C-alpha positions as CSV (number, residue, x, y, z in Angstrom):
1,M,170.3,285.8,-30.4
2,K,166.8,286.6,-29.2
3,Q,165.7,288.1,-25.9
4,I,162.5,286.8,-24.3
5,P,160.8,288.3,-21.3
6,I,160.5,286.8,-17.8
7,I,156.8,287.2,-17.0
8,M,155.2,287.3,-13.6
9,P,153.1,284.1,-13.9
10,Q,149.6,283.3,-12.6
11,L,150.5,281.9,-9.2
12,G,147.1,280.9,-8.0
13,E,143.4,281.1,-8.8
14,S,142.9,284.3,-6.8
15,I,146.4,285.8,-7.0
16,A,146.6,289.1,-9.0
17,E,150.1,290.2,-8.0
18,A,153.3,289.2,-6.1
19,T,156.2,290.9,-4.4
20,V,159.8,290.2,-5.5
21,I,161.8,289.1,-2.4
22,N,164.9,287.5,-3.8
23,F,166.9,287.0,-7.0
24,L,168.2,283.4,-7.0
25,I,170.8,284.1,-9.7
26,K,172.6,287.2,-11.1
27,A,172.3,289.0,-14.4
28,G,174.8,287.5,-16.8
29,E,174.6,283.9,-15.5
30,E,173.5,281.0,-17.6
31,V,170.1,279.3,-16.7
32,A,168.4,276.2,-17.8
33,A,164.8,276.1,-19.1
34,D,162.3,276.2,-16.2
35,Q,165.1,276.9,-13.6
36,D,163.9,278.9,-10.6
37,I,165.4,282.4,-10.9
38,I,163.2,284.8,-8.8
39,E,161.6,284.2,-5.5
40,V,158.3,286.1,-5.0
41,E,155.7,286.3,-2.2
42,T,152.0,286.5,-2.5
43,N,149.4,287.0,0.2
44,K,149.2,283.3,0.5
45,A,152.6,281.8,0.0
46,T,156.2,282.2,-1.2
47,M,156.8,280.8,-4.7
48,N,159.4,280.9,-7.5
49,V,159.4,282.3,-11.0
50,S,161.2,280.1,-13.5
51,S,163.2,280.9,-16.6
52,P,161.1,280.8,-19.8
53,G,164.0,279.1,-21.7
54,K,167.7,278.1,-21.7
55,G,170.1,281.0,-22.0
56,I,171.7,283.9,-20.3
57,V,169.9,286.3,-18.0
58,R,170.6,289.7,-19.5
59,D,168.7,291.9,-17.0
60,F,166.2,292.2,-14.2
61,K,163.6,294.9,-14.7
62,A,162.0,294.1,-11.3
63,K,163.2,295.5,-8.0
64,L,163.4,293.9,-4.6
65,N,160.4,294.4,-2.3
66,E,158.2,295.8,-5.0
67,S,155.0,294.2,-6.2
68,Y,154.2,293.4,-9.8
69,P,150.9,292.3,-11.4
70,V,150.5,289.0,-13.2
71,G,151.8,289.5,-16.7
72,A,154.4,292.1,-15.8
73,V,157.9,291.8,-17.4
74,L,160.4,291.1,-14.6
75,G,163.5,290.8,-16.9
76,H,164.9,289.2,-20.0
77,V,166.7,286.0,-21.0
78,E,168.8,285.8,-24.1
79,I,168.4,282.5,-25.9
80,S,170.3,280.8,-28.7
81,V,168.9,280.2,-32.2
82,E,168.6,276.6,-31.3
83,E,166.5,277.4,-28.2
84,T,164.4,279.9,-30.3
85,R,163.5,277.0,-32.6
86,R,162.7,274.7,-29.7
87,L,160.3,277.2,-28.2
88,G,158.7,277.9,-31.6
89,L,159.7,281.5,-31.5
90,D,161.4,281.5,-34.9
91,Q,158.1,281.9,-36.8
92,P,157.6,285.4,-38.4
93,A,155.2,287.6,-36.5
94,S,151.7,287.9,-37.9
95,E,150.6,291.0,-39.8
96,E,148.2,291.8,-36.9
97,A,151.1,291.7,-34.4
98,Q,153.3,293.9,-36.6
99,A,150.5,296.4,-37.3
100,P,150.9,299.7,-35.3
101,A,148.2,300.4,-32.7
102,N,146.1,303.6,-33.2
103,G,148.1,304.5,-36.3
104,G,151.5,304.7,-34.6
105,S,154.7,303.4,-36.0
106,V,156.0,299.9,-35.4
107,A,158.4,299.7,-32.4
108,K,162.0,298.8,-33.3
109,T,163.6,295.7,-31.9
110,G,167.2,295.4,-30.5
111,D,168.6,298.1,-28.3
112,T,165.5,300.2,-28.5
113,E,162.9,298.1,-26.7
114,R,159.3,298.7,-27.4
115,K,157.7,300.5,-24.4
116,R,154.2,299.3,-23.7
117,K,151.8,299.3,-20.8
118,V,151.9,296.0,-18.8
119,E,148.7,294.1,-19.4
120,P,148.1,291.4,-16.7
121,T,147.0,288.1,-18.3
122,V,144.9,286.5,-15.6
123,R,143.0,283.5,-17.0
124,G,142.0,281.8,-13.7
125,L,140.3,284.8,-12.1
126,P,136.6,285.5,-12.6
127,V,137.5,289.1,-13.5
128,P,140.8,290.6,-14.9
129,A,143.4,291.4,-12.3
130,H,143.4,295.1,-13.2
131,A,139.6,295.4,-13.0
132,A,139.2,297.8,-10.1
133,G,135.7,298.7,-11.1
134,A,134.2,302.2,-11.0
135,S,135.8,303.4,-7.8
136,Y,135.8,307.0,-9.2
137,M,133.3,308.2,-11.8
138,S,133.4,311.5,-13.6
139,P,130.3,313.7,-13.8
140,R,129.8,312.5,-17.4
141,M,129.9,308.9,-16.3
142,K,127.5,309.5,-13.5
143,A,125.1,311.2,-15.8
144,R,125.2,308.4,-18.3
145,M,124.7,305.8,-15.6
146,D,121.8,307.7,-14.1
147,E,120.3,307.8,-17.6
148,L,120.5,304.0,-17.8
149,G,119.5,303.4,-14.2
150,L,122.8,301.7,-13.4
151,H,124.9,301.7,-10.2
152,A,128.7,301.5,-9.5
153,A,128.2,297.9,-8.4
154,D,127.1,297.0,-11.9
155,L,130.6,297.9,-13.2
156,A,132.5,295.9,-10.5
157,G,134.1,293.7,-13.1
158,V,134.9,296.3,-15.7
159,A,138.7,296.8,-16.4
160,G,139.5,300.6,-16.5
161,S,142.0,302.1,-18.9
162,G,142.1,305.5,-17.3
163,A,144.6,306.9,-14.8
164,A,145.0,304.6,-11.7
165,G,142.7,302.0,-13.4
166,R,139.7,304.3,-13.5
167,V,136.8,303.3,-15.7
168,T,136.5,305.9,-18.5
169,I,133.4,306.7,-20.5
170,Q,134.9,304.8,-23.4
171,D,135.4,301.7,-21.2
172,F,131.8,302.1,-20.1
173,E,130.4,302.3,-23.7
174,R,132.5,299.3,-24.8
175,F,131.1,297.4,-21.8
176,L,127.5,298.3,-22.9
177,A,128.2,297.3,-26.5
178,N,129.6,293.9,-25.4
179,L,126.5,293.3,-23.3
180,E,124.4,293.3,-26.5
181,K,126.3,290.3,-27.7
182,H,125.0,288.2,-24.8
183,K,121.6,286.8,-24.1
184,L,119.6,289.4,-22.1
185,T,116.4,289.0,-20.1
186,S,114.6,291.6,-18.1
187,A,114.9,291.3,-14.4
188,S,111.6,291.3,-12.5
189,T,110.6,294.3,-10.4
190,M,111.0,292.3,-7.3
191,R,114.5,291.1,-8.3
192,V,115.6,294.7,-9.0
193,A,114.2,295.7,-5.6
194,V,116.0,292.9,-3.8
195,A,119.3,293.8,-5.6
196,D,119.0,297.4,-4.6
197,A,118.3,296.5,-1.0
198,M,121.4,294.2,-0.9
199,R,123.6,296.8,-2.6
200,R,122.6,299.4,0.1
201,S,123.0,296.8,2.9
202,W,126.5,295.9,1.8
203,T,127.8,299.5,2.2
204,R,128.0,298.6,5.9
205,P,130.5,296.2,7.6
206,I,128.5,293.0,8.1
207,A,129.7,290.2,10.3
208,T,128.2,286.8,11.4
209,V,128.4,284.7,14.5
210,A,127.0,281.2,14.8
211,L,126.0,278.7,17.5
212,P,124.8,275.1,17.4
213,C,121.5,274.6,19.2
214,L,119.8,271.5,20.5
215,F,116.2,271.2,19.1
216,E,115.0,268.2,21.2
217,A,112.9,270.4,23.6
218,L,111.5,272.5,20.7
219,L,110.5,269.5,18.7
220,A,108.8,267.8,21.7
221,H,106.9,271.1,22.5
222,R,105.8,271.5,18.9
223,K,104.5,267.9,18.7
224,A,102.3,268.5,21.8
225,S,101.1,272.0,20.7
226,H,97.9,272.9,18.7
227,P,98.2,274.8,16.5
228,K,101.8,274.0,15.7
229,A,104.3,276.7,15.2
230,G,107.2,276.2,12.7
231,P,110.8,276.4,13.9
232,A,111.2,279.9,12.3
233,L,108.4,281.2,14.5
234,Y,110.0,279.7,17.6
235,A,113.2,281.5,16.7
236,L,111.3,284.7,16.0
237,R,109.6,284.7,19.3
238,A,112.9,283.9,21.1
239,L,114.6,286.8,19.4
240,A,111.7,289.1,20.4
241,V,112.0,288.1,24.0
242,A,115.8,288.6,24.0
243,L,115.5,292.0,22.3
244,A,112.9,293.1,24.8
245,E,115.6,292.9,27.5
246,N,117.9,295.1,25.5
247,S,116.6,296.7,22.3
248,A,119.7,298.8,21.8
249,V,121.4,295.9,20.0
250,A,118.8,296.2,17.3
251,G,119.2,300.0,17.1
252,R,120.6,301.8,14.0
253,L,123.7,304.0,14.0
254,I,122.9,307.4,12.5
255,G,125.8,309.8,12.7
256,N,127.0,309.5,16.3
257,K,123.6,308.4,17.7
258,I,122.1,305.0,18.3
259,V,118.4,305.1,17.3
260,H,116.5,302.7,19.5
261,P,113.6,300.8,18.1
262,P,110.2,302.0,19.4
263,S,108.7,298.5,19.2
264,I,109.8,294.9,18.8
265,D,108.4,294.4,15.3
266,L,110.1,291.5,13.6
267,G,110.1,290.3,10.0
268,F,110.5,286.8,8.6
269,A,111.7,285.9,5.1
270,V,109.2,284.1,2.8
271,E,110.3,282.9,-0.6
272,A,108.0,284.2,-3.3
273,E,108.2,284.1,-7.1
274,E,111.4,285.7,-8.3
275,G,112.4,287.0,-4.9
276,V,111.8,287.2,-1.1
277,L,109.2,289.1,0.8
278,V,109.4,290.0,4.5
279,P,106.1,290.1,6.4
280,V,106.1,291.7,9.8
281,L,104.7,290.6,13.1
282,R,104.1,293.6,15.3
283,K,105.0,293.6,19.0
284,A,106.3,290.1,18.9
285,D,107.7,290.5,22.4
286,V,104.3,290.9,24.2
287,R,102.4,288.3,22.2
288,P,102.9,284.7,23.2
289,L,103.9,282.0,20.6
290,S,100.4,280.5,20.6
291,E,98.9,283.8,19.7
292,L,101.4,284.4,16.8
293,V,100.8,281.1,15.0
294,G,97.6,282.1,13.2
295,R,98.8,285.5,12.0
296,Y,102.2,284.0,11.0
297,N,100.6,281.3,8.8
298,E,98.2,283.9,7.3
299,L,101.1,286.2,6.3
300,V,103.1,283.3,4.8
301,E,100.2,282.6,2.4
302,L,99.6,286.3,1.6
303,A,103.3,286.7,0.9
304,R,103.4,283.8,-1.5
305,Q,100.5,285.4,-3.3
306,R,102.2,288.8,-3.1
307,R,99.2,290.3,-1.4
308,L,100.6,291.5,1.9
309,P,98.5,294.2,3.6
310,N,100.2,297.5,4.4
311,D,100.2,296.9,8.1
312,A,102.3,293.8,7.6
313,T,105.1,295.4,5.6
314,G,108.0,297.7,6.6
315,G,109.1,299.0,9.9
316,S,110.6,295.8,11.3
317,I,113.8,296.0,13.3
318,A,115.2,292.6,12.5
319,T,114.5,289.6,10.3
320,V,114.4,285.8,10.9
321,T,115.2,283.6,7.9
322,N,114.9,279.8,7.9
323,F,117.5,278.8,5.3
324,G,117.2,275.2,6.7
325,T,114.1,274.7,4.5
326,F,116.6,274.4,1.6
327,G,118.7,271.8,3.4
328,L,121.4,274.3,4.3
329,T,123.1,273.9,7.6
330,W,125.1,277.2,7.5
331,A,124.6,280.6,5.8
332,T,125.5,284.3,6.2
333,P,122.3,286.2,5.5
334,I,122.5,290.0,5.0
335,P,120.4,292.4,7.1
336,L,118.0,294.7,5.3
337,P,119.3,298.2,4.9
338,E,117.0,299.6,7.6
339,Q,117.9,296.8,10.0
340,T,120.9,295.8,12.1
341,L,120.2,292.1,12.6
342,V,119.1,289.0,10.8
343,L,118.8,285.7,12.6
344,G,119.3,282.6,10.5
345,L,118.1,279.0,11.2
346,G,119.8,276.0,9.6
347,A,118.5,272.5,8.9
348,G,118.3,270.1,11.8
349,K,120.6,267.2,11.8
350,K,120.9,264.1,14.0
351,V,124.3,264.2,15.8
352,P,125.8,262.4,18.8
353,H,125.5,264.3,22.1
354,W,127.1,263.4,25.4
355,D,124.5,262.7,28.1
356,E,126.0,263.2,31.6
357,K,123.2,261.3,33.3
358,K,123.5,258.3,31.1
359,G,127.3,258.5,30.7
360,Q,127.1,257.9,27.0
361,F,126.5,259.5,23.6
362,V,122.8,259.8,22.5
363,P,121.4,260.9,19.2
364,V,119.9,264.4,19.2
365,T,118.6,266.9,16.6
366,E,120.9,269.9,16.4
367,A,120.7,273.0,14.1
368,N,123.0,276.0,13.6
369,L,121.8,279.5,14.5
370,T,123.5,282.4,12.8
371,L,123.3,286.1,13.6
372,S,124.5,288.5,11.0
373,F,124.8,292.1,12.2
374,D,126.0,295.6,11.5
375,H,129.5,295.6,13.1
376,R,129.3,299.4,13.6
377,V,126.5,298.9,16.1
378,L,127.5,295.5,17.6
379,D,130.7,293.8,18.5
380,G,131.3,290.1,18.4
381,G,130.8,289.8,22.2
382,A,127.4,291.5,22.2
383,A,126.3,289.5,19.2
384,G,127.4,286.3,20.8
385,R,125.5,287.1,24.0
386,L,122.3,287.9,22.1
387,L,122.6,284.6,20.1
388,S,123.3,282.6,23.3
389,K,120.2,284.1,24.8
390,V,118.1,283.1,21.8
391,A,119.5,279.6,21.9
392,A,118.8,279.3,25.7
393,L,115.2,280.4,25.2
394,L,114.8,277.7,22.5
395,Q,115.8,275.2,25.1
396,E,112.8,276.3,27.1
397,P,110.0,276.6,24.5
398,E,107.3,276.5,27.1
399,T,108.4,280.0,28.2
400,L,107.7,281.4,24.7
């Protein structure tokens, strides 16, 4: 008779562990192949673990209300010689499987079960279930990473073999050696800078609110204007006017103080080769839309050429990004590390809108506005009021 393990299976694409909540049969009872024997609960649903074969359940290693990773041994089923053949388990183990690890002796079978560390076998996840990343780094690890110019975020998908899943220096060196087997290209200076900014930004709790906004008035105003401002500039000017009424929402939290911005200087995202640049329009709250158009267009061209002047870079308190130019209707942009807010503008779409005067639906152009913000400084209500103010100002473009 042969004993085979009951393994915690992969219960979903993003499920790394499950909690045992019920044993559907008792040890010593006979079970059929694929019969449900253990009930488990994940963070998404309640599911069952089935028997790996026909036989008798000899024991349950798992305990009620305890969580186990994918690949953990939950118990054993004793199967007959006939069932062993059916499952293809009667083949002799390969030399590699019998070879002792690290020079140790081969574990004995039978009453003395081989004790080994549970190794989760997650095939559907983008990283192994036990890959906690470099949550703790020894001084030696930090020194080695500083030497190579790496950050903890670079090791987010590395599975640690140390205590509590910590990434050891040996894990790190194996990770580096494995990288050499892949195709490597040098990241541009701009890409490295953008990556560093986003890594620092993500150390804060970032949230996003959104609101659909009618663009009929804006488009009509733009059609009649000379020179013509783009939708992103309308949004920038509306944000500037809204922030002029209450600049505290664009302040930064430093310790237990809110640092208020000295001026409503707003940036806007421009896609350049291998990255994004953010030119800045100074005092956008006191300069009307018509006055901003020329400078805005000039900075867009300079940004694409990567020739922005010093007075048009840095120091902005918020950014406007028009992801609608890529056909996107919804996105969650991330504020720059020195900013609290980023206003996003989605692509305009024709949608039906109820007209009270006509008593019928009429086609209108609508676009989504998003506001991503540092949740330490703003709550959802304050962010929603700010976004509503921006949307209202865009309904009256002549006031901009």
